[in-house]
C-alpha positions in Angstrom: -44.5 -11.2 40.9 -47.2 -8.7 40.0 -47.1 -7.7 36.3 -47.6 -4.0 35.6 -48.5 -2.6 32.2 -45.0 -1.1 32.0 -43.5 -4.6 32.6 -45.6 -6.1 29.9 -44.6 -3.4 27.4 -40.9 -4.0 28.2 -41.3 -7.7 27.6 -43.0 -7.1 24.3 -40.2 -4.7 23.2 -37.6 -7.3 24.2 -39.3 -10.0 22.2 -39.7 -7.7 19.2 -36.0 -6.7 19.4 -35.1 -10.4 19.6 -37.3 -11.2 16.7 -35.6 -8.5 14.6 -32.2 -9.8 15.6 -32.8 -13.4 14.8 -34.5 -12.8 11.4 -31.8 -10.4 10.0 -30.4 -11.6 6.7 -27.0 -13.4 6.9 -25.0 -13.6 3.7 -22.5 -16.4 3.4 -19.2 -16.1 1.4 -19.5 -17.3 -2.2 -18.0 -20.7 -2.8 -16.2 -21.5 -6.1 -17.7 -24.5 -7.9 -17.3 -26.4 -11.1 -19.5 -25.6 -14.1 -22.9 -27.1 -13.1 -23.4 -28.3 -16.7 -20.0 -29.8 -17.1 -18.3 -32.9 -15.8 -16.1 -31.2 -13.1 -16.5 -32.2 -9.5 -14.4 -29.7 -7.7 -14.4 -25.9 -7.6 -11.8 -23.7 -9.2 -8.9 -22.5 -7.0 -7.5 -20.0 -9.5 -8.9 -18.3 -12.7 -6.9 -18.3 -15.9 -9.2 -16.7 -18.4 -8.6 -15.9 -22.1 -10.6 -15.1 -25.2 -11.1 -18.9 -25.6 -12.4 -19.5 -22.1 -13.8 -17.1 -19.6 -16.7 -18.7 -17.7 -16.6 -19.3 -13.9 -19.2 -20.3 -11.3 -19.7 -19.7 -7.6 -22.4 -21.0 -5.3 -24.1 -18.5 -2.9 -26.3 -19.1 0.1 -28.1 -16.9 2.6 -30.0 -17.8 5.7 -32.3 -16.6 8.4 -34.1 -14.4 5.9 -37.8 -15.0 5.3 -37.7 -12.1 2.7 -35.8 -9.2 1.3 -37.3 -6.2 -0.3 -38.8 -6.6 -3.7 -36.3 -4.2 -5.3 -33.3 -6.2 -3.9 -30.4 -7.2 -6.1 -27.6 -9.6 -5.4 -24.3 -8.4 -6.7 -21.1 -10.5 -7.1 -18.1 -8.2 -6.6 -14.4 -8.5 -7.3 -11.8 -6.7 -5.3 -8.6 -5.1 -6.7 -5.4 -7.2 -7.0 -4.5 -6.6 -3.4 -7.9 -7.8 -2.0 -9.3 -4.3 -1.3 -12.9 -3.5 -2.0 -12.5 0.3 -2.1 -13.7 0.3 -5.8 -15.1 -3.2 -6.4 -15.8 -4.5 -9.9 -19.3 -5.9 -10.5 -19.0 -9.4 -11.9 -22.7 -10.3 -12.0 -26.1 -8.8 -10.9 -29.2 -10.9 -10.1 -32.6 -9.5 -9.4 -34.6 -12.7 -9.6 -33.2 -14.6 -6.6 -35.0 -12.8 -3.8 -36.8 -16.0 -2.7 -34.0 -18.4 -3.5 -31.6 -19.1 -0.6 -29.2 -21.3 -2.5 -28.2 -20.5 -6.1 -25.3 -20.4 -8.5 -23.8 -17.3 -10.1 -21.8 -17.3 -13.4 -19.3 -14.6 -14.2 -16.4 -13.7 -16.5 -13.1 -12.1 -15.6 -12.6 -8.5 -16.8 -9.8 -8.3 -19.4 -7.6 -6.2 -17.2 -7.5 -8.8 -14.4 -3.9 -9.6 -13.3 -2.9 -10.5 -9.8 -2.4 -13.0 -7.0 -4.7 -11.7 -4.2 -8.1 -11.1 -5.7 -11.2 -11.7 -3.4 -14.9 -12.0 -4.2 -18.0 -11.3 -2.1 -21.7 -10.9 -2.6 -23.7 -7.7 -1.7 -27.4 -7.3 -1.3 -28.9 -3.9 -2.1 -32.2 -3.9 -0.1 -31.4 -4.2 2.7 -27.8 -3.4 2.1 -25.5 -6.2 3.4 -22.2 -7.6 2.5 -21.1 -11.3 2.8 -17.7 -12.4 4.1 -15.0 -12.4 1.4 -13.8 -15.5 -0.4 -10.1 -15.8 -1.5 -7.5 -14.7 -2.1 -7.3 -16.2 -5.6 -4.7 -16.0 -8.4 -6.7 -14.4 -11.3 -5.4 -13.5 -14.7 -6.9 -12.7 -18.1 -4.3 -14.1 -20.5 -4.7 -11.7 -23.5 -1.3 -12.3 -25.0 -0.7 -16.0 -25.5 2.1 -16.4 -28.1 5.8 -17.0 -27.9 7.6 -13.7 -27.2 10.2 -12.6 -29.7 13.1 -10.9 -27.9 15.9 -8.9 -29.4 18.5 -6.3 -28.4 16.6 -3.0 -27.4 13.5 -4.7 -28.8 14.6 -3.6 -32.3 13.3 -6.7 -34.0 16.7 -8.1 -35.1 17.2 -11.5 -33.5 21.0 -12.0 -33.5 22.4 -14.7 -35.9 22.8 -17.9 -33.9 21.1 -16.3 -31.0 24.4 -14.9 -29.5 25.4 -11.4 -28.6 29.0 -10.7 -27.5 29.4 -7.7 -25.3 32.5 -6.2 -23.9 33.4 -6.7 -20.2 31.4 -4.2 -18.2 29.3 -3.1 -21.2 25.5 -3.2 -20.6 23.1 -4.7 -23.1 19.4 -4.3 -23.0 17.0 -7.0 -24.2 13.2 -6.5 -24.7 10.2 -8.1 -26.5 9.4 -6.7 -29.9 6.1 -8.5 -30.7 4.1 -7.8 -27.6 1.5 -5.0 -28.0 1.5 -2.6 -25.1 4.5 -4.4 -23.7 4.9 -2.0 -20.8 1.5 -3.0 -19.4 2.6 -6.5 -18.4 4.9 -7.9 -15.7 7.5 -10.4 -16.8 9.6 -13.3 -15.6 13.2 -12.9 -16.8 15.5 -15.9 -16.6 19.3 -16.2 -16.7 20.5 -19.7 -17.5 17.2 -21.1 -16.1 17.3 -19.0 -12.9 14.5 -16.6 -12.3 15.7 -13.0 -11.8 14.1 -10.3 -9.7 13.4 -7.9 -12.7 9.7 -7.6 -13.6 9.8 -4.8 -16.2 9.5 -5.0 -20.1 13.2 -4.9 -20.6 16.4 -6.3 -19.0 19.7 -4.6 -18.9 22.7 -6.7 -18.0 26.5 -6.8 -18.1 26.7 -10.5 -17.3 27.1 -13.5 -19.6 24.4 -16.1 -19.6 21.4 -17.6 -21.5 18.5 -15.2 -21.3 14.8 -15.7 -21.9 11.6 -14.1 -20.8 7.9 -14.9 -20.4 4.9 -12.8 -19.3 4.2 -13.1 -15.6 0.6 -14.5 -15.4 1.1 -15.5 -11.7 2.1 -18.6 -9.9 -0.5 -20.8 -11.6 -1.6 -19.1 -14.9 2.0 -18.6 -16.2 2.3 -22.3 -16.7 -0.8 -22.5 -18.8 0.2 -19.6 -21.1 2.6 -20.1 -24.0 4.7 -16.9 -23.9 8.2 -18.4 -23.4 10.6 -16.4 -25.6 13.6 -17.3 -27.8 16.9 -17.5 -25.9 19.6 -15.0 -26.4 23.1 -16.0 -25.3 25.1 -13.1 -24.0 28.9 -13.7 -24.0 31.6 -11.3 -22.9 34.8 -10.4 -24.6 37.6 -7.9 -24.5 37.0 -4.4 -25.8 38.8 -3.3 -29.0 38.3 0.3 -28.0 36.2 1.5 -30.9 36.0 5.3 -31.3 35.3 7.9 -34.0 38.2 9.8 -35.4 38.0 13.5 -34.8 36.1 15.1 -37.7 37.4 18.1 -39.6 34.2 20.0 -38.7 31.2 19.4 -36.6 29.0 22.4 -37.8 27.7 22.1 -41.4 26.1 24.4 -43.9 23.6 22.9 -46.3 26.2 22.7 -49.0 28.7 20.8 -46.8 29.2 17.2 -45.9 31.4 15.5 -43.3 32.5 11.9 -43.3 32.7 10.2 -39.9 35.3 7.4 -39.7 35.7 4.6 -37.1 39.2 4.1 -35.8 39.0 0.3 -36.4 38.7 -1.0 -40.0 39.7 -3.8 -42.3 39.0 -6.7 -39.9 35.8 -8.0 -41.3 33.7 -6.5 -38.6 30.0 -5.6 -38.8 29.2 -1.9 -38.4 25.9 -0.2 -37.4 25.7 3.6 -37.4 23.5 5.4 -34.9 22.0 9.0 -34.7 20.6 10.0 -31.4 20.7 6.3 -30.3 18.6 5.2 -33.2 20.1 2.9 -35.9 20.4 4.7 -39.2 22.1 1.9 -41.1 21.6 -1.9 -41.3 24.4 -4.1 -40.1 27.1 -4.0 -42.8 30.5 -5.7 -42.9 33.4 -3.2 -43.1 31.1 -0.2 -43.3 33.5 1.9 -41.1 32.5 5.3 -42.5 29.3 7.4 -42.6 28.8 10.7 -44.4 26.6 13.4 -42.8 25.0 15.6 -45.5 24.2 19.2 -44.4 21.5 19.5 -47.1 19.5 16.7 -45.5 16.8 18.3 -43.3 17.2 17.2 -39.7 20.8 16.1 -40.1 21.7 17.6 -36.7 22.3 15.0 -34.0 24.7 12.8 -32.0 26.4 10.1 -34.2 28.1 6.9 -33.0 29.1 3.5 -34.4 28.7 0.0 -33.0 30.9 -2.9 -34.0 30.6 -6.7 -33.6 32.0 -9.8 -35.2 34.6 -12.5 -34.9 37.1 -11.6 -32.2 35.2 -8.4 -31.3 32.6 -8.0 -28.6 29.5 -5.8 -29.2 30.8 -2.2 -28.6 29.6 1.2 -29.3 31.7 4.3 -29.6 31.2 7.6 -27.8 29.0 10.0 -29.8 30.1 13.0 -31.8 27.6 15.9 -32.1 27.0 17.4 -35.5 25.1 20.7 -35.7 24.0 23.3 -38.2 26.3 26.2 -38.8 23.3 28.4 -39.0 21.9 29.9 -35.8 18.5 30.3 -37.2 15.6 28.7 -35.3 12.2 27.5 -36.6 9.3 27.1 -34.2 5.9 25.5 -34.8 3.2 27.7 -33.3 0.2 25.5 -33.4 -0.7 22.2 -31.5 1.0 19.0 -32.7 -2.4 17.4 -33.3 -5.3 19.2 -34.9 -8.8 18.2 -36.1 -10.5 19.2 -39.3 -14.3 19.3 -38.8 -16.7 19.1 -41.7 -16.7 22.3 -43.8 -14.0 23.8 -41.5 -10.4 24.7 -41.9 -7.3 25.0 -39.7 -4.4 27.4 -39.9 -0.9 26.2 -39.3 1.9 28.6 -38.5 5.6 28.6 -37.9 8.0 31.4 -36.8 11.6 31.8 -38.0 14.2 33.8 -36.2 15.4 35.1 -39.5 13.4 37.1 -42.1 15.8 36.3 -44.9 14.4 32.9 -45.6 12.0 31.3 -48.0 9.2 29.0 -47.0 7.8 25.8 -48.4 5.0 23.6 -46.9 4.8 19.8 -47.2 1.9 17.4 -46.8 2.7 13.8 -46.3 6.2 14.5 -47.6 5.1 16.2 -50.8 5.6 19.9 -51.4 2.5 22.0 -51.7 2.6 24.3 -54.7 2.3 28.0 -54.1 2.5 27.8 -50.2 5.5 30.1 -49.5 4.6 32.0 -46.3 4.9 31.1 -42.7 1.1 30.1 -42.5 -0.9 27.4 -44.2 -4.7 27.0 -44.2 -5.6 23.3 -44.4 -9.0 21.6 -45.0 -7.9 17.9 -45.2 -6.2 15.4 -43.1 -2.4 14.7 -43.4 1.0 15.2 -41.9 2.3 18.7 -42.4 5.6 20.6 -41.9 7.3 23.8 -43.1 10.8 24.0 -44.5 12.8 27.2 -44.6 15.8 27.8 -46.8 18.5 30.4 -47.1 20.9 30.1 -50.0 22.0 33.7 -50.1 24.4 33.8 -47.2 27.9 32.5 -46.8 26.5 29.4 -45.1 23.3 28.1 -46.9 20.9 26.1 -44.7 17.6 24.2 -44.8 15.6 23.7 -41.6 12.4 21.6 -41.2 9.7 22.4 -38.6 8.2 19.9 -36.2 5.4 18.0 -37.9 1.7 18.7 -37.3 -0.8 15.8 -37.6 -4.2 16.9 -38.9 -7.0 14.4 -38.8 -10.5 14.3 -40.1 -12.2 11.9 -37.8 -15.1 9.6 -38.3 -15.9 9.8 -34.6 -14.5 10.8 -31.2 -13.7 9.0 -28.0 -14.1 10.9 -24.7 -12.3 9.8 -21.6 -13.0 11.3 -18.1 -10.9 10.8 -15.0 -10.5 12.1 -11.4 -8.4 15.2 -11.4 -6.5 14.1 -8.3 -5.8 10.8 -6.5 -9.1 9.2 -5.5 -10.1 6.2 -3.5 -13.7 5.1 -2.9 -14.7 5.5 0.8 -11.6 7.6 1.6 -12.1 10.8 -0.3 -14.7 13.3 1.0 -14.6 15.4 -2.2 -13.5 14.8 -5.8 -13.6 16.5 -9.2 -14.1 14.7 -12.6 -12.8 16.2 -15.8 -12.2 15.5 -19.4 -8.9 13.6 -19.6 -8.5 12.9 -23.3 -10.4 13.5 -26.5 -9.4 11.1 -29.3 -10.2 11.6 -33.0 -10.9 8.2 -34.5 -10.3 7.9 -38.3 -12.2 5.6 -40.5 -9.4 3.0 -40.3 -9.5 3.1 -36.5 -6.4 5.2 -36.1 -6.7 7.4 -33.0 -5.1 10.8 -32.4 -5.1 12.8 -29.1 -6.8 16.1 -29.9 -7.6 17.2 -26.4 -5.7 20.5 -26.5 -7.3 21.4 -29.8 -11.0 20.6 -29.1 -11.5 20.4 -25.3 -13.2 23.8 -25.3 -15.1 23.2 -28.6 -17.4 20.4 -27.4 -20.8 20.8 -25.7 -21.1 18.8 -22.5 -23.7 17.2 -20.3 -22.9 15.3 -17.1 -25.0 12.3 -16.2 -25.3 10.5 -12.8 -26.6 6.9 -12.9 -27.7 7.6 -16.5 -29.7 10.7 -15.7 -28.7 14.2 -16.9 -27.7 16.5 -14.1 -29.3 19.9 -14.4 -26.8 22.8 -14.9 -23.7 20.6 -15.1 -22.6 21.4 -18.7 -18.9 22.2 -18.2 -16.0 19.9 -19.0 -15.5 19.3 -15.2 -17.8 18.6 -12.3 -17.0 19.0 -8.6 -18.6 16.6 -6.1 -18.5 17.3 -2.4 -20.9 15.1 -0.3 -22.4 11.7 -0.2 -25.5 12.7 -2.0 -23.3 12.9 -5.1 -22.4 9.2 -4.9 -23.1 7.3 -8.1 -21.8 6.4 -11.5 -20.9 9.3 -13.8 -20.6 9.7 -17.5 -20.1 12.7 -19.7 -22.1 13.2 -23.0 -20.1 15.3 -25.4 -21.2 16.6 -28.8 -19.7 18.8 -31.5 -21.2 20.0 -34.8 -21.2 17.5 -37.6 -20.9 14.4 -35.4 -23.1 12.2 -33.3 -22.9 12.8 -29.5 -20.8 10.3 -27.6 -20.7 9.1 -24.0 -17.5 8.8 -22.1 -16.3 6.0 -19.9 -18.1 5.6 -16.6 -16.5 6.6 -13.3 -17.9 5.5 -9.9 -17.9 7.9 -7.0 -18.4 6.7 -3.4 -17.5 9.6 -1.1 -16.9 9.0 2.6 -19.6 10.4 4.9 -18.7 13.0 7.5 -20.3 10.9 10.2 -18.3 9.2 12.9 -18.8 6.1 15.0 -17.7 6.0 18.6 -17.8 3.1 21.0 -17.4 3.0 24.8 -17.0 0.1 27.3 -18.5 -0.3 30.8 -15.0 -1.2 31.9 -11.6 -1.7 30.2 -10.7 -4.4 32.6 -12.2 -7.9 32.6 -12.0 -10.0 35.8 -15.0 -12.3 36.1 -17.2 -14.1 33.6 -20.2 -13.3 35.8 -19.5 -9.6 35.2 -19.0 -9.2 31.5 -17.9 -6.0 29.8 -20.6 -4.1 27.8 -19.4 -2.3 24.7 -21.9 0.1 23.1 -22.3 2.9 20.7 -24.6 6.0 20.4 -24.8 5.3 16.6 -28.2 3.9 15.7 -27.6 0.4 14.3 -31.2 -0.7 13.6 -31.4 -1.6 10.0 -27.7 -1.0 9.4 -25.1 -3.5 8.2 -22.4 -3.6 10.9 -19.6 -5.8 12.2 -17.9 -6.0 15.6 -14.2 -6.9 15.3 -12.0 -8.4 17.9 -8.2 -8.2 17.3 -8.9 -7.4 13.6 -11.2 -10.5 13.1 -14.9 -10.4 12.5 -16.5 -11.2 15.9 -20.2 -10.4 15.8 -22.6 -9.0 13.2 -26.0 -9.1 14.9 -25.7 -7.5 18.4 -26.1 -3.7 18.5 -24.6 -3.8 22.0 -21.7 -6.2 22.6 -21.5 -8.1 25.8 -18.0 -9.7 26.1 -16.3 -12.0 28.5 -13.1 -11.9 26.4 -10.2 -9.6 26.3 -8.8 -7.9 23.2 -9.0 -4.9 21.0 -12.6 -4.2 19.8 -13.7 -2.0 16.9 -17.2 -1.5 15.4 -17.5 -1.1 11.6 -20.7 0.3 10.1 -21.5 0.2 6.4 -22.7 3.7 5.5 -23.6 4.5 1.9 -21.5 1.6 0.8 -18.5 2.7 2.8 -17.2 1.1 6.0 -17.0 3.5 8.9 -14.7 2.3 11.6 -15.0 3.4 15.2 -12.3 4.1 17.8 -10.6 1.1 19.4 -11.5 -0.1 22.9 -8.9 -2.3 24.6 -10.2 -4.8 27.2 -7.4 -6.1 29.3 -7.4 -9.0 31.9 -7.2 -8.0 35.5 -3.6 -7.4 36.7 -3.4 -7.0 40.5 0.0 -5.4 40.1 -1.7 -2.3 38.7 -2.6 -1.4 42.3 0.5 -0.1 43.9 1.4 1.3 47.4 4.0 4.0 47.8 5.5 2.2 50.9 7.0 -1.2 51.3 5.6 -3.9 53.6 6.1 -3.7 56.5 5.5 0.0 56.9 7.8 1.4 59.6 6.2 4.1 61.8 7.8 6.2 64.5 5.6 5.9 67.6 3.6 9.0 68.2 3.8 10.2 64.6 1.4 9.8 61.6 2.3 8.0 58.4 0.3 8.5 55.2 0.1 5.6 52.7 -1.1 6.2 49.2 -2.3 3.8 46.5 -2.6 4.3 42.7 -4.0 2.4 39.7 -7.6 2.0 40.9 -10.9 3.7 40.3 -12.0 3.5 43.9 -10.5 2.6 47.3 -11.5 1.4 50.8 -9.0 1.2 53.7 -9.8 -1.1 56.7 -8.0 -1.8 60.0 -7.7 -5.3 61.6 -11.2 -5.0 63.0 -12.6 -4.2 59.5 -13.3 -0.6 60.5 -13.3 1.7 57.5 -10.6 4.3 57.8 -10.7 6.0 54.4 -12.3 5.8 50.9 -9.8 8.0 49.1 -6.6 7.0 47.5 -4.6 7.5 50.7 -4.9 6.8 54.5 -3.2 8.3 57.5 -2.0 5.8 60.2 -0.8 6.3 63.7 -0.8 2.8 65.2 0.8 -0.6 64.6 -1.3 -3.4 63.1 -2.5 -5.2 60.1 -4.4 -3.1 57.5 -6.3 -4.0 54.4 -6.8 -2.1 51.1 -9.7 -3.0 48.9 -9.2 -1.3 45.5 -11.3 -1.5 42.5 -10.4 -1.1 38.8 -13.9 -0.4 37.4 -15.8 -3.5 38.5 -12.8 -5.6 39.4 -11.6 -5.9 43.0 -8.0 -6.2 44.3 -7.3 -6.8 48.0 -3.9 -6.0 49.5 -2.8 -6.4 53.1 0.2 -4.8 54.8 1.6 -4.4 58.3 2.6 -1.3 60.2 5.4 -1.6 62.9 6.9 0.9 65.2 10.5 1.8 64.4 13.0 0.3 66.9 14.9 3.0 68.9 17.9 0.9 69.8 21.1 0.9 67.9 22.8 -2.0 66.1 24.2 -4.2 68.9 28.0 -4.8 69.0 28.0 -7.7 71.6 26.4 -11.1 71.4 26.5 -13.7 74.3 25.3 -17.0 72.8 25.3 -19.0 76.0 21.8 -20.4 75.7 20.2 -18.4 78.5 17.7 -16.8 76.1 19.2 -13.4 76.6 21.2 -11.7 73.9 21.9 -15.1 72.2 21.3 -13.6 68.7 22.3 -10.5 66.9 19.0 -8.6 66.7 18.8 -5.6 64.4 16.3 -2.7 64.5 13.2 -3.5 62.4 14.3 -0.9 59.8 16.9 -3.4 58.8 15.6 -6.8 59.8 13.1 -8.6 57.6 13.6 -5.9 55.1 13.8 -7.3 51.6 15.6 -4.2 50.4 18.3 -4.2 53.1 21.5 -6.4 52.6 23.3 -7.7 55.7 26.9 -8.9 55.4 29.1 -10.4 58.1 32.8 -11.1 57.8 35.2 -13.1 60.1 38.5 -11.7 61.4 40.2 -13.0 58.2 37.9 -10.9 56.1 36.0 -13.9 54.8 32.3 -13.4 54.2 30.2 -15.8 56.3 26.7 -14.3 55.8 25.2 -12.2 53.0 21.4 -12.0 52.8 18.5 -9.7 52.3 15.5 -9.8 54.7 17.8 -10.8 57.6 15.7 -12.7 60.2 17.6 -11.9 63.4 18.9 -15.5 63.4 22.6 -15.2 63.7 24.6 -16.9 65.1 22.9 -20.3 64.6 23.0 -22.9 67.3 25.3 -25.1 65.2 28.1 -22.5 65.1 31.0 -22.9 67.5 33.4 -20.2 68.8 36.8 -21.8 69.8 38.2 -18.6 71.2 37.1 -16.1 73.7 35.9 -12.7 72.6 36.0 -13.4 68.9 35.5 -10.3 66.8 33.4 -10.2 63.6 32.7 -7.3 61.2 29.3 -6.3 59.7 28.1 -4.1 56.9 24.4 -3.2 56.3 23.4 -1.6 52.9 19.9 -0.1 52.8 17.6 0.3 49.7 19.0 3.8 49.1 22.6 2.6 49.0 23.4 3.9 52.5 25.9 1.8 54.5 26.2 1.1 58.2 29.2 -0.9 59.5 30.9 -2.0 62.7 32.1 -4.9 64.8 30.4 -7.8 66.7 32.1 -9.3 69.7 31.1 -12.8 70.7 31.4 -13.3 74.5 31.1 -16.9 75.7 
C-alpha cells in the first residue's frame, strides 16, 4: 500500500491518542489497613472512635501514571452517613506523594460521625480524578461513654426500687437525664430484653415491662460503648380515680389565696403537685392539698396532682386553671436577649394596659432602688424584669413581665448558613447569611443575640481565605460555578477583636449538559459493535461510562460495545458529576418486524393486495426469483408465489418469507365419496379456511358428538381408517374464522 502524508499523519495522531489513553492516571480505591507501627495484621472493618482513640489508616495506590502536576494533592474524603459524596468531608490532604504510587494515609473521624453506611475515596486535584469508593463502613465517634441515668420524664428522680406503677391505659414517659444534648443521639430502647423500634430520646408506653436504654452507636460500636442505663420496671394497676375537688374560686386577686384539694386522702399515698406540667413540690406523703397565693407573681397556671404508693398506680388528675382576677396585661417591648457593649447602655421597656399601676424593676431577683417607670437604662449584665402593682382597686394585683437577659460578652461567635435547602452539585444558586450571633461570657456561657446585633456588626466575606471585594453585607448571593469555594465571614464590632465564622463549602452545578448517542439501539452481531459517543470534549476530563448503573469504562472517550444494557456517561465538572441521558441497547428481537397480513396471504385473482411491514428502519421486498419489488415499508402483489422481506433494524437484518395464494372460488362441499378412486375422497375446504391457523373446523356425528376440532385444518378428513357402516351417513360441520364469523352445514358420506 502506498503511504501518503495524510495517512502518516493519521497514524501519528492515533498513536498519540493511544499514548494519552494508556498513560492516564488510574486511582484505586483506598484499602483499610492496621496501624503500620502497631502489631495488627488485618485492616479495620468498622471505626469506633472516641477521645481516647481516634487513629485509622488506609493504603492507597495509583497506577499507569508517570507523573502528576507539581501542584497536585491527594485528598482522602468521607461521604455522608448514606454513602453520598455531595458534600464530602476531608479526612486528610497530602501534597508530598506525587512520585509515590503506593503509600499509607492516617486519618481521624470527625466528632459528629454517626452512621452505618459511610464510604471513603481518594481524589487527586491536578489532574482532577476520583478513585472508586471503599465501603460502606459502620463509623461512629463515641463522645458519650458512661452509663445512662433514666427517670420519669428525665426529671432526675430515679424511682425507689426502680419500679413505677401506672394505671391501666395511662402513659408514662422515660428519658435520660444525664446525657448532654440528648436529642442529638439515636437510642436503642429495650422492653424486657427485647429491642423496640423507638429511636428517640424518650419512650412513652402504657405497657408493663422492664425498660432500659442505650445510645445507638450502630451494629458494631454499640457493643464497645458503655451506655447501658438503669432498669425501670413499669407495672400496671387499677386507677383510684384521683381528681381535684372544685375550688371555691379560680380567679384570684393579689390579696387572695385558694387551697386545692385532692379527692383522695388519708391512705398514706405520695403526692406531687404540678403547675403547667412542671412539678412544684417534691414527693410528699399525704400532701393532698396545695395553696395558690395570688400575691405570688406568676401564680397563674394549670394545676394538677399526681399520686402513687402502696395499692395505687401512678395517676395524675385533670388540671384546674387558676387565673388572675385582673384583666391588666404587661408586655415586654425589647428583645429577650440584649448585649451591653463597652461604654454603651441599653434601654429596657414594658407596656401596661393600665395607667393606674406602679412600676418596680428587678435585676437578678433584687429590686432596683428608684426605678419606678416603664423604662430602665442598663449598663451591666444581668437578668431583668419589671413588676407592676395596683393596690388601690377592689382587686389588688401584681404582675411580672417576661425576663430580659443582658450580657456583657468577652467575645462573640458568628455562625453562617445557607438560607434555603442546599446540596452540593445539585443547586445552581445559593445564598449564605448570618444564622446566629452568640455573645460568649467570660465563664463560657453563650447567649443568642442575633436579633439585637445582626445589623450592628461590620462584615467582610472571604472565599478560600481571600476577601471578596464589595461583599460587606451580612448575606452573599452566589449564582454560578465561578463562585465555587469555601466561604467564611469576618465580623467585627467596636471594642472587640474581629472574629471569623464557620466555613461553608459551595459547589454549584454547572449549566452544561452531557448528551450521548448510539450508532444503533439494537445489537445483533459481535462483528458489528454499537458505538456510543458524545459531543462533549472528554480530553483531560475525569469521566466514567456506566452500564446498568455499574462503572464500565473510565478511559475510552468513545465507547464500542458488544453488550446490551442501559448506558450513561458521567463527567466530573468542577467537582460535580454531570450525568448524560440514557441509551438503551437491546438484543435483536426478530418479532419486532411484523406484517399486517397472516401467512399465507389470500389474494383474489386479478386483484392487487398491499402488504405492509413495521418495526424496521429499512425494507427490501423480493419475489421468488430474488427480483426487488419495493424498498418501502409496503409492497403491492398481484400474483401467487413465495415472497421474501429483508428488513433492517439499524444494522441488524431480519428475513421473513411468506406465501401468496389465490382465493378458492368454490363453496364448502356438502358431499364426500370416500371410495378410493382419488376423486372427492376428502372433504376439501376453500383455502380461506384450510391450513388457516386462525380458523377452527369442528365436525359432529348424527348424535351430536364432536369427532373433529382443530385449527389449520389440512383437508384430510375422513381418514382412510374411518368406516361408514351405513349408506348416506350425515355429519354436521361448523367453521369459525378469526373474526368470530361462523359457517355451518351438513356433510353426506356416499359410499
